[in-house]
N, C-alpha and C positions, 0 to 999 in steps of 0.2 A: 803637115809641112813644118820644117824648122829651119832656121838660119842663124848664123852666128858662128859658133865654134863648129865648123863643118856645116853642111846643109843637106837636106833630103826631102823627098816627096814620094813616100811609099807607105803602104799600109803597115801598121804596127799592131802587135798584140798588146793589149792593156793588162796590167800596168806596164808602162814603157818609160825608160829614162835614158838620158844622154848626158855624159859628163866630159869635161875637157878643161884645158888651161888656155887662157887667152893672154898672150904677151903683146901688149899694146905698143904701137909706135908712138912717137912724140905727137904726131898729128891726131891719132886716135885718142890719146890721153886728153887732148884739148876739146875735141868735138864729141867724143864718145864712140863706143862700139856697140851696135845694136844686136841684141839677142832676141829672137822672135819665135813664138810657137803658135801655129794656127791649127788647132785640133779639128779632126773630122767629127762625125756624128756617132752617137751611141743611143741605144734605146733606154729611155728614162724609166723610173719606177711606174709612171702612168702609162707606159707602153708607147709613148710618143718619142720621135727622134729629137735629140737635143745635142748641143755641142759637148764634146768630152771636156772634163775639167782639166786644168793645167796649172803647173807651178814652176816658177823659175827661182833657183837658189843661187846665191853668190857667197862663196866661203861658208856654206851651210846655213845662211840666213835667207829666209823667204823674202824676195824683192818684188815679185809679181805673182798674182794668183787669180784664177777665174774658176768659178764653180760650174760654168757652162750653162747656167740658168739665169741668174740675176745679172751676171756679167758674161755675155756671150761674145766677147771681142777677142778671145784668145789671151795670150800673155806676151808682153814685150818689156824689155828693160834695156837701158843704155848704160853700159859699164864705162866709167871714167877713171 
């Protein structure tokens, strides 16, 4: 599942990416605009299910990242 620049909740083939441009309103510039990725599960190297890793980039710079193991909360970032 992803939300932010568009939103969706459907199975994807990995690796998967989504890109877009956010034009923030004055209010969004003050409080921020949330971009969120909640990955599903994949089979890890040990054969157990784990959350898929995710990365959020803004202007090419990594601003949020999860490896799906040590940080299994997905990825979120507030653009201001």
